N, C-alpha and C positions, 0 to 999 in steps of 0.2 A: 738784495733782490730775492724774495722768494719763488719756490719751485713754480707755483701757478703763473708768476709774472713771466717765466720763461717759457713755460710748456703749455700755456693756455687752460682751458676750462677744467680738464680731467676725464678720467674714465667714467666717474658718476654722471657728469654732465651728458656724456653721449648715450649712457644708459637711459636717463631721463628723456633724452632727444628722441629715442626710440618708442619708449612708453608713451611720449606724448603725441607722437606721431600715430601711433596705434590706436589711441582714444581717440584723435582727431578723425581719423578715418573711419572708425565704427560711429561716429556720431553722423557720418555723413552716408552711412549705410554700405560702405566699402568694406571687403573682408580682409584686406591688406592694404597697408598704407603705400604711398608712393611719394615722389620728390615732393609735390605740391603740400602733402601733409606735412612733411619735414619743415619745408620752408615756411608753412604757417604758423608753427609754434616754435620757430627758432628763436625769435627775439625774447618771448616771455620765458622761455627755458635757459636761455644762456646768458641774457644781458646783466644778471646778478653775479654770474661767474667769471665773466670777463673784466679785468682792470687794466683800464688803458694806462700807458706808462706818462711819466712827468711831461716829456716830449709831445706825444700825442694829445694830451689835455691842453698843452699850450698851443698846439695847433688846431685847437677846437674839435679834435675826433673824439667822439663818445663810443662808449661799447655797442649801442646801436648801430653806430657806423662801422665799426670794425666787423660785427657779424653780416650786416649788409653786403660788404665788400667780398667777405668769404663766401657768401651765396652766390654772389655774381660770377666767382671765378669758375 
């Protein structure tokens, strides 16, 4: 099991999540991002960084589903 499988997306993912949220806010005429901006870019920013375990895949749980569950918490 690699480190990313045990610990998630990693620090660069959070950096790109923040940058993406800032860009999303700016494109909508806002000067600073809020949670809606983070939620709007979470799937495209994180889906390729989250690798479901074998058990999750066997249960039909995708990376998108994992991200959606995290955002709902």
